[in-house]
N, C-alpha and C positions, 0 to 999 in steps of 0.2 A: 504494499500500499503505499503509494507517494504521499507526502506533505500536502499536495493540492487536493488530494482525495478525501483529506480529512475535514468533515462537514462542520461548521461552526454555526449555530442557530441563534436567533434572537428571543430572549424571554422579556426583559424589561425595557431597555430602550436600544434604539439604532445606533449603531456605530458604522464607519466605513467598511464596505464590504459584508454587510449584514452580519456582523458579529455579535454574539449573546453579551450583555453587560449585566452582570448581577453584582453591583457594588455593595448592596445591603448584606451580602454574606460576611463582608468584612468586620461589620460592627456586631455580629451575633456573638453573644458571650457564650464561651466553653472554658474548661479547665485543662490544664496539662496534664500528663499522666502522673505527675508530682502533687497535682492538687490545686496549683496556683490558677487565679482567675486570669484569663486573657482573651483575646479575640483574634481573628486572622489580620487585624489591623496592626497588630505587632509587627506583620510582614509587609506592610504598605510600600508600594515602590518596587516589591520584587514580584518575580514570576513564581507561583505557588503550584506544586503539583501536589493535590490532595488525593490520598489513597486510603481506601478503607482496607485495613491489614488483619492478619491472623496469623498465629504461631503454628497451628497444627494443621496446616492446608497443603495441599498439593503444589500450590503457587506460592508458598512461603519462600522458597529460593529467591523471588523476585526481590526481596529485600537486599541481596547481592547487589542487583542491577540498580535499585533505587539509592543505595549508598553510594555507589560509582557516580551516579549523576549528582548526587549532593556534592561530592568530593571534586568534580569535574567543574561544575557550574556555580557552587556555593558562594565564590567569591566574585561572581559577576552579576549578583541580583537574582538568585535562584534559591528556592528550598523546596524540599520535599517536607511535606507534613503528614504523619500518619495517624489515622483514626481507627484505632482497635475497635473491632466489631465481633459479636458472638452470634450473629443472625444466621450463618450459614453453616449448618452441620455442627453447631456448637465447637467450632475451631478456633475460638479464643476464650477459653474458660478461665484464664488466670486472672489473678489480682493485678493491680496496677505494678506491684513491685516485681511479680513474677514475669510480667510482660516486659518490663524494663530490662530486667536481669537477662532474659532471652535474648532480646533484640541486641544488647550490648555485648553480650559473651558470644553468641553463636555468629552475628552478622556484623559486628562492629558500628551498629546503627548510631549515628552523630546527629541525624536530623531530628527536628522537634516531634514529639508524640503526643498527641491529646488524650483526654480520658477515653474509656470505653464508651461507645455510643451505640444507638441504634440508627441504621442508615434507611431502613424501610419501615413501613406499618404506622400505626397510631403515634408511637413514641418517638418516631424520626426526629432527628436533631434538625433544629431549622437551618443550619448551613446546608445538610442534604436535602432538606424540603426545596431548596433553592436550586441546588445542583442538579437534581434529578430532571429538573424541567427541559435541560439541554439534551439534544439527541447527539449520538456519536455518527460515525461515518457510515455505519449502517443503518441509521435512521432510528435507532432504539433510544426512546426516553423513557422516563418513569423509574420504577423500581430499579434497584442496583441488582444486578444479576448474580453476582458473586463476589468473593474477597479479590482484592486487588484491582477493582474498577479504579480508573484514573480521570482526574478533572485538572486541567491546566489553567490556572486562573492568571491572566497576563496582568501587568501593572495598570492597563486601561479598563479592566474589569471584564474583558471579553474572556469567554470559557470554552474551552475544547474538551470534549469527553472522549475517552479511550476506554474499550473494552477490556476486561480482567485478562483476555488472552493476549492484549498486546503488551509484549514485555518492554522493560525499561529500555533495552537495547535497540528496539524497533526504530528503524529510520524515521517513520511518521511521527513517532512521540519525539525523537531527538531533534529532528528538524523543526518541529513545532516549539520545542523548548528554546532552541537557538533563535528562532525568529520573534519569540516573546521576550527575551532578555532585555533589560532597560538599556537605552542608549548610553 
């Protein structure tokens, strides 16, 4: 899949080329994995790759690629932000401390991790209520399909959605990240 094939749709306001702008998600309160209050506004001006993650999933090795993206682009105005979720096969059953230990010792994760949240259903976190309105390249919008679904939030608020099967090394994702880096 080429970068040009990645579809970016509009949910809240129109930008150039019909991109989606969801700036309200930046101000939605959330807690870090350590329990500190924050919001995505803490990363204002950066490109953010929001990913619902799990420790006991067949896709868990994607942590390696996500950390590689963080290392490569972290000093260029980019960050991965992990959102642990236990809604898919109960594959993130641990406590915050267990998740943090697993991620740091097994995959060397240095990117920010938020509290465990729901990404689907009545208890869906407001950040994901907004993100799920965006369709991916195949036209899927709505509920998250599985662990490791990805949303690239550019500094201008535009959002691009990637299927869980799109790996962190996929040229379409890497190209979208590079195109979204702040000048």
